[in-house]
C-alpha positions in Angstrom: 74.1 -47.2 71.8 75.4 -50.0 74.0 73.2 -48.9 76.9 70.1 -49.0 74.7 71.0 -52.4 73.3 71.6 -53.8 76.7 68.2 -52.5 77.8 66.5 -54.2 74.8 68.2 -57.5 75.5 67.3 -57.3 79.2 63.6 -56.7 78.4 63.5 -59.6 76.0 65.1 -61.8 78.6 62.5 -60.9 81.1 59.7 -61.7 78.5 61.3 -65.1 77.9 61.4 -65.8 81.6 57.8 -64.7 82.0 56.8 -66.9 79.1 58.5 -69.9 80.7 56.9 -69.3 84.1 53.4 -68.7 82.8 53.8 -71.5 80.2 54.0 -73.9 83.1 50.5 -72.9 84.2 49.1 -73.7 80.8 46.4 -71.1 81.4 44.7 -71.4 78.0 44.7 -75.2 77.7 46.3 -74.8 74.2 49.7 -76.6 74.2 51.1 -74.4 71.5 49.8 -71.2 73.1 49.7 -71.6 76.9 49.8 -67.9 77.6 47.1 -66.9 75.1 45.6 -64.2 77.4 48.8 -62.3 77.6 49.6 -62.9 73.9 46.2 -61.5 72.8 46.7 -58.4 74.9 50.2 -57.8 73.3 48.7 -58.6 69.9 46.1 -55.9 70.4 48.7 -53.4 71.5 50.8 -54.1 68.4 47.7 -53.9 66.2 46.9 -50.5 67.7 50.4 -49.2 67.3 50.4 -50.4 63.7 47.0 -48.8 63.0 47.9 -45.4 64.5 51.5 -45.0 63.5 53.3 -47.6 61.5 50.7 -48.4 58.8 49.9 -44.8 58.0 53.5 -43.9 57.6 54.1 -47.0 55.4 51.1 -46.1 53.3 52.5 -42.6 52.7 55.9 -44.1 52.0 54.4 -46.4 49.3 52.4 -43.6 47.8 55.2 -41.0 47.6 58.3 -43.0 46.9 58.5 -44.5 43.3 58.6 -48.2 43.1 62.2 -48.5 41.9 63.4 -46.5 44.9 61.4 -48.6 47.3 63.0 -51.7 45.8 66.4 -50.1 46.2 65.8 -49.4 49.8 64.6 -52.9 50.4 67.6 -54.4 48.6 70.0 -52.2 50.6 68.8 -53.6 53.9 68.5 -57.1 52.5 72.2 -56.9 51.6 73.1 -56.0 55.1 71.0 -58.9 56.4 72.9 -61.3 54.2 75.9 -60.9 56.4 74.4 -62.6 59.4 72.3 -64.9 57.3 75.7 -66.3 56.0 76.9 -66.6 59.6 73.8 -68.6 60.6 74.1 -70.8 57.6 77.7 -71.6 58.6 76.7 -72.3 62.2 73.9 -74.6 60.9 76.5 -76.7 59.0 75.6 -75.4 55.5 78.9 -74.1 54.2 77.7 -74.0 50.5 74.8 -71.7 51.4 77.1 -69.6 53.7 79.6 -69.2 50.8 76.7 -68.1 48.5 75.6 -65.6 51.1 79.1 -64.1 51.3 79.2 -64.0 47.6 75.9 -62.1 47.5 77.2 -59.5 49.9 80.4 -59.1 47.8 78.7 -58.8 44.5 75.8 -56.6 45.6 78.0 -54.3 47.7 80.4 -53.7 44.8 78.5 -54.2 41.6 75.1 -53.3 43.1 76.1 -50.0 44.6 76.0 -51.0 48.3 73.2 -53.5 47.7 70.7 -51.1 46.1 70.7 -53.2 43.0 70.3 -57.0 43.6 72.9 -58.1 41.0 73.5 -61.4 42.8 70.0 -62.7 42.2 70.2 -62.0 38.5 73.4 -64.1 38.5 71.6 -67.0 40.1 72.8 -66.6 43.6 69.8 -67.6 45.8 68.6 -65.3 48.6 68.3 -67.2 51.9 66.5 -66.4 55.1 68.1 -67.4 58.3 68.4 -66.1 61.9 69.5 -67.3 65.3 66.1 -68.7 66.2 66.3 -71.0 63.2 69.9 -71.9 64.1 68.9 -73.0 67.6 66.0 -74.9 66.1 68.3 -76.6 63.6 70.4 -77.8 66.5 67.5 -79.3 68.4 66.2 -76.6 70.7 62.5 -76.9 71.1 60.0 -74.1 70.3 58.9 -73.4 73.8 55.7 -71.3 74.4 54.3 -69.1 71.6 54.7 -65.5 72.7 53.7 -62.1 71.2 56.3 -59.5 72.0 55.5 -55.8 72.2 56.8 -54.1 69.0 58.5 -57.2 67.7 55.3 -59.3 67.3 55.0 -63.2 67.1 57.8 -65.4 68.4 58.3 -68.6 70.3 60.4 -68.7 73.5 63.3 -70.1 71.4 62.9 -67.4 68.7 62.8 -64.7 71.5 66.2 -65.9 72.7 67.3 -65.9 69.0 66.1 -62.4 68.7 68.4 -61.3 71.5 71.3 -62.6 69.4 69.9 -61.1 66.2 69.6 -57.6 67.8 73.1 -57.9 69.3 74.7 -58.8 65.9 72.7 -56.4 63.8 75.2 -54.2 61.9 72.7 -51.3 61.8 72.3 -51.3 65.6 76.0 -50.9 66.0 76.3 -47.7 64.0 77.9 -45.2 66.5 76.3 -42.1 65.0 72.9 -42.1 66.8 70.9 -40.0 64.3 72.1 -42.1 61.4 71.4 -45.3 63.3 67.9 -44.4 64.4 67.0 -43.1 60.9 68.2 -46.3 59.3 66.2 -48.4 61.8 63.1 -46.4 61.2 63.4 -46.6 57.4 63.9 -50.3 57.6 60.7 -50.8 59.7 58.7 -48.7 57.3 60.2 -50.4 54.2 59.4 -53.8 55.7 55.8 -52.8 56.6 55.2 -51.2 53.1 56.0 -54.6 51.5 53.0 -56.2 53.2 50.3 -53.6 52.9 48.6 -55.6 50.1 48.4 -58.6 52.4 46.3 -56.8 55.0 43.1 -57.2 53.0 43.7 -60.9 52.4 44.1 -61.5 56.2 41.1 -59.4 57.1 38.9 -61.3 54.6 40.3 -64.8 55.3 40.5 -64.7 59.1 37.6 -65.1 61.4 40.0 -64.7 64.3 43.0 -62.7 63.2 45.1 -63.5 66.2 44.7 -67.3 65.7 45.3 -66.9 61.9 48.6 -65.0 62.4 49.8 -67.4 65.2 49.2 -70.5 63.1 50.7 -69.0 60.0 53.8 -67.9 62.0 54.3 -71.3 63.6 53.9 -73.1 60.3 56.3 -70.7 58.5 59.0 -71.1 61.2 58.8 -74.9 61.0 59.2 -74.6 57.2 62.2 -72.2 57.5 64.0 -74.3 60.1 63.7 -77.4 57.9 64.5 -75.5 54.7 61.0 -75.9 53.2 60.6 -79.6 54.2 59.1 -79.6 57.7 58.3 -83.0 59.3 54.7 -84.1 59.5 55.1 -84.7 63.2 53.4 -82.0 65.2 55.5 -81.1 68.2 52.4 -79.8 70.0 50.0 -82.6 69.6 52.5 -85.4 69.4 50.7 -86.9 66.4 52.4 -88.1 63.3 49.5 -86.7 61.3 49.1 -83.5 63.2 50.3 -80.5 61.3 49.7 -76.8 61.6 46.8 -75.9 59.3 48.0 -74.3 56.1 47.3 -70.6 55.5 47.6 -68.6 52.3 51.1 -67.5 51.4 50.1 -63.8 51.8 49.0 -64.4 55.4 52.1 -66.3 56.2 54.3 -63.5 55.0 52.1 -60.9 56.8 52.7 -62.7 60.1 56.3 -61.6 59.8 55.7 -57.8 59.5 56.3 -57.1 63.1 59.0 -59.6 63.6 61.8 -57.8 61.7 64.3 -55.7 63.7 
């Protein structure tokens, strides 16, 4: 398990280094996407993988598993995620949110049967979404180049570094029993993908260039998450006070995240 994890982290570090080196060349002339050629190739690879393997399995999963069971599976993994969400909120200097996240884990793990039932939300305990990429952004680290990672999907250089920490601290990845760990990881990917099946049609119909649509939606959403829903109007790419990543439908914004979950 540790060897596999180290391998993952090493590969991600190489990608970050490559993004930094290639970013200096600004091959595309687009300041927010200087390595667009590489990114489009990786985007195509991920789309192919999704079309051939992940989406068909997710479609079958949605068709066979009753909706309440799908919700239970999603809630189970969401409860696990709340552990590190709380840690990131604490590191970001938001103790109230961190305490709420810890409360969610306690309530859902006990009263919600290991998180299968989201009792905490019914009690008014808000669900947050935080990761190490957001934490680094919160503390002033710049986005860096936009990069599409194989398997993991859209990221920025900063979020790729954050992903290394996310993977290293993921409780599921640290399960010693390899068959159980791999099964849980696979089920989580399929569960996440199944949640966004309905968004596929929206993206296909709305986007003249799917790659650009997903990229812009991802960058906009990350800015929103880092600033807790109140991103500044200043565009870090154009340097303009009025420049802002063009808005995309909420469905597209969510769909851009499908490949980014561990």
